[in-house]
N, C-alpha and C positions, 0 to 999 in steps of 0.2 A: 198893364192893368194895376200896377202896384199902388197907385194913389199916393198918399203921403206917409204911410207907415203900415206895419203889420196889422194893427187893429182895424185899419181901413180896408185891408185885403179881405178880412172877414166880412165887412159890410158890403163890399163889392160882390163877393160870392153869394151873400144873402139876397142881394137884389137880383142877381142873374140866375142863381140856382138854389133858392132857399130851401128846397126840400131834399137837397143832396146831402149825404152823410159828411159831417166834418170830423166828428170824433166817434169811434167805435169802442165801447167799453163793455165790461163783463155783463152788465145788466141792460144793455140796449144801445141805441144810437142817438147821438145829438146831431141834428141837421144844422145847416148854416143859418137858417132863419132863427132857430132857437138859440144857437150860440151867440149870434149877433145881439139878440134881444137881452140875453143874460149879461153880456159884456156891457151893453149900453146902460142897463139898470144899475149895475155895480159902479160904473164910471160916474153916474149921476150922483151917487151917494158919497163920492170921495171929495175931499177938500181940494180946491184949485191951488196946487203948489207947483206951478210950471217950472220945469227944469230941476226939481229937487230929486236927488237920488234916494229912493225909498226901497228898503228891503221888503221882499215879498216871498213868503214861504212857498216852495214849489214841490208838491208831491205829484206822483203820477195819477192824478185824478182830475175830474172836470172842474170842481170848485177852484182848484189852484190855477188851472189854465184860464178860467174866466177872470179870476182876480188879477192875474198878471197882465193880460191884455186890456183889462179895464184901467189899470194904472197907466198904461201906455196911452190909451185913448183920452185919459184925463190930463195928458200933457206932462206927466211925471216921467222920470227915468227909473224904471224898476230894476232892482238888483235882486235876481233870484237867489234864494238861499235854501239850504237843506231843510226839509220839513221837520227834522228833529234836532237840528243844530242850534247854536246860540245866534241870536239876532245881532249882527254887528252894529256898532254905534257909528253910523256914517253921517257926517254933517258936511255935506258938500252939494254943490250944484253942478249940473252939466247940461250942455245942449245935445247930448247924445240920446239915442233912442233907448238904449239899455246899457247897463254896466254888468260885467261878468267878472267873477273872480277866477284867476288862473288856477289850474288844477293843483298846484303845489306838490307835484309828484316827488320832487327832491329838494324843495326849498320852501320859502315863505310865500304864500299866495299874494298876488297883487290884484288891483282893481283895474280892469281894462274897459273904458267906455267905448261903445261902438255906435256910430252915427247911422242915420237912415241910409245915407249913401253907402256906408260900409256894408250894411246888411243887404241892400238892394244889389250891389255889385256881386256879393258872395252868392246870393240866391240865383241871380241870372247866370253866373258862370256854372253853378252846379246843375241847373236845368239844362244848359247846353251840353254839358258833358254826359249827363245821365238820361237825357231825353224824357224827363218825367212830365206827366200831364195830369189832368183831372181824373183820369182812369186809374191812377196809382193809389195804392194803399200802403202808406209808410207804417212800419212797425216801430212804435215809440216805446222802447224798453230801457233806454239810457236815462239816467237822472236828469231832470229838466233844469236843475240849477247850474249845469255846465253847458258850454256852448255846443257840445256834441249832441246832447239831448234836445236843447232848445231849438237848434237849427232844423231838427226834423219837423217840428211844428211850423216853423217859418216856411220851409220848403213846401209843406203840405198846403198851407193857407194861400201861398203865392200862386199855386196852380189850381186852387179849388178842389184839391184831392181830399182824401180821408186819412186820418191817423188812427191806428189801432193802439189804444193806450193799455199797456200791460206791463206789470212788474216782471223783472227777470228772475224767475224762480222755476221750480220743477213743474209748475202748472202751465208754463209757456207753450210747450208742444201742443197741448189741447187747445189753447187759444189760437195758435197758428192754424191748426186744422179747421177750426170753426170760422175763422175770419179771412183766410187766404191772403195774407199780405204779399204785395208784389216786390217790395224793397225794404231793406232794413239797414240800420247802422249799429255796429257793435265793435267792441274792443276784442283783441285776440282771445283773451281768457273766456269771454262770453261765447265765442264761436266754439271753443273746445268743449265747454260745458254743455251747450245745446246739442252738439254732435253726440256726446256721450249719453245725454238724457234720451234723445230720440233722433237717430240719424235721418229718418224719413222727414221729420219736421224741418231739419236744416236744409234738406234738399227741396222742400216744398216752396220756400221763399224764392221769389224770382231772382233777386240779387241781394248780396250782403256787402255793404261797404265795411271794410275792416281798417280801423285806424286807432289812434291813441297810443299805440305802442307797436314795436316791430312785430310783424307776423312771422312767427317761428315756422321753419319748414315742416316740422312734424305736425303742427296744427293744420297747415294748408293741405298736407297729404291726407289727414283724417277727414277733413271737410270735403275735399274733392272726391274721396272714396264714397262719401255719403251722398254725392250728387249736388253739393252746395255750389252755388255760383258766387265766388268771392271776387271782390274788387278792392285790392289793396289801395289805401288812401292815406294821404298825409295832410295834416291841418293843425290849426292851433287857435286859441282864443284870440290872439292878437291879429289874426287874419280873418276873423269872423267865421271860422271853421275851415272848410275844404280849401286846399291849395293845389294839390296834385292827386289824380286818381287814374288808375288803369282804365284804358278805353274799353276793354272787354274782359271777360273772365278767362280768356285764353292769353294770359300774360307770361312773359319769360320766367323761367325757373331760376331767378336770381334773388338771393336773400336780400331783403330790404327794398325790393322793387315796389315803387308806388306810381309809376307812370309819369306822363308829361304834366306840366302845369296846366291848370284850367285857363281858358281864355280870359285875358285881362290881367293875369298874374305874370310876373317876371321872377323866375327863380335863378339864382346864381350861386356859385360855389367859389370859395377863396382858394382855388387851386386850378391847375390846368385841366383841360377836358380829360375825363377818365380817372383823375386822381382825387383823393379824399381831401375835403376842406370844409370850412364852416359854411352852412347854408344861410343865404339871405333871401328875403322875399319882398316884393314890391307890387303895388297895384292899388286900385281904389277901395278894395275891401280891407286893406291894412289900416289898423288904428293909428291915432295921432299921438299916443303916449299914455302911460299909466296915470291914473288919478293921483294928484298930489306931487307929480313930477313935471319937469319942464317938457313942453310939447316937443315931439320929435317929427322929423320929416325924412324923406328918402327911404332907401331900402331898410327893412328891419332885420337886424342881425340876430339870428336865432341862437339857441343853445344846442342845436343839432349839427351833426357832421354827416356828409354824404358826398356823392359824386354824380356828375351828369354824363349820360351816354351821348353818343353822336346824334341819336334821333331825338334828343331833348328829354328823355326819360330820366327821372330822378331816382337814385338809389340812396336810401337813408341807412347809414351805417350805425349810428348811435347818437349819443349826446356828447357834448364837449367834456362834461364831467364824468363821462363813461370811462375815460382813460385815467388810471391812477398810477402813481409811482410806488412800487413795493420793493424794498430792498435794493433800490437804485435802478430797477427795471420798469419800463412802461408796460402796463397790463391793461388790455381792453376787457372791461367787465362784460361787455356784450359777447365777445368771443368766448370767454370762459363759460358764460351762461349757455351759449349755443352748444359747446362741447359736452356740458353736463346733461343737457336735454337728450342727447343721443344715447345716453347710457340706459341699458335695459333696467326697467323697474322705476325709472324717474318719470313721474307724472307731471310735475311742475317745478319751477325753480326760479329764484331771484338771487342775484349776486350783487353785493355791495362792497364798498371799501370803507373801513373804519380806522380811526387813528390808532396807532400801535407804537409803543416805545421802542420795539426792536426793529420792526419793518418799515416804520414811517406810516405806511398804510397797509393794513392786513386785508387780503381778499377773503370775503366770507360768503358762504353759500347756504341759503335756506332752501330745503328740498321737501317736496311732497313725493313720497315714493312707496313702493311696495316691498322694499328691501331695506337693510340696515345701512347706517351711515358708513360703517367701515367698508362695506362692499362697494358702495358708491364712490368713496374716496379712493379705494384701490383701483377701480375701473378708470377713474379720472387720470391716474398716473400715465396711462398709455395714450391719452388724448391731449394732455397739457404739458407744457414745459414746467420744470421745477418751480420757477418763479411765478408761474401762472396759477398753480394749484392753490385752492382755498386753504387758508391757515386755520379756519374755524368752520364748522358745519353745524347745521341745525336741521333735524328731521321733525316736520310739523304736519298737522292734518290739512292745513290750507295756508296759502300765502296770503298775508293781510292785504286787503284791497282798499283803495279809496272809493268814495261813493260812485265815481264814474267808471269803476271797473278796472282801473289801472293798478298795478302793484303799488302799495304804500311803502316806498323805499325808506322813508323816515322811520316807520314802524319796524321794518326789517333791521335797520341799523341799531335801533334801540334794543332789539332782542339780542344783539351781540355785545352789549355793554359789559357783560361779564368777561373779564380778561382771561379767565381760565381756559377758554376755548373748548370746553367740554360740550358734546352734542346736547341739545336741548329739545324739548317738545315731546 
């Protein structure tokens, strides 16, 4: 039913079920007939600049959604950007359907053009794994200028379902109660916060895809206790979103488990079966290369490391840059973070490595907690080897986050620029 692109999926739904809800917002419902008419009117007012990459501000609201799909219908390649960020000076053309900036969790963001074939393959694979239909209501609470949030709209319109548009804040539990979403997509930090705001709300959503970062065991335990149905998931902008997702909420109790690859994807690891190596992905949803760089082909070598189980399930261990050398010893920042999370009084934590004249790289931990740094540091001594223990600590009210809800590791590193190592915050 996909036609020639996402803007056409809206038109198809408008013809076949024009009075069905497309977007559910705080002050009402926008049906497919109305949404299609608004997209058409906006598209007709846009200049014909076929193939031009055009930045489009994307807030979690109806006007932004209309504007984005109108640019697509007008033949342009929209680049969704933050509603309150600077508009990038992009002077490029592309035959892609959309251009997405990578998240920039630990580096400089790049521009990844995604074609209609990429998007179609991704959405088809997602639908097969999740068995979504027109009866589903997706909770759209992720920012729309990242692939995780935008893909929620694409999956919704491809099945003629409905999307509940709601910012992620303390009002979300009441929105969930009023709109009864059947499926959602969140990062682990969002799951934790929703459970603590209102456990019943977390348990009300039919299924919650959890991706964007490793799902810490303590978050999973809290969510399951609240009755939430979690589906660990692994994906990235370069693959048009989802790559692997657990088949059911009853998944093995293995840290980093994200399930088997979706149909159409090939996931490989640069190590023998069961051993940890670099993850590579291939398939029709994988992009052809970053804007401004030479086109690529074949498997895309990611920045992530993991292992494959005999049944084909993927276990994501961390990132390649997650391992640092401190005092001549290899240290897994992910392992250090996991150990600190288990300490009583620790609510949240982010661990990074920063340049240090003595250690080469100093392991640093930023912690949100209900106890003092000295107590947390002392508790860490029984859980970590001497070379693994953080050399600097920071006690803060909240871990800085990117717009997509992931920890802003660059901001965390900046907080440790003071070489004194004294606790801050």
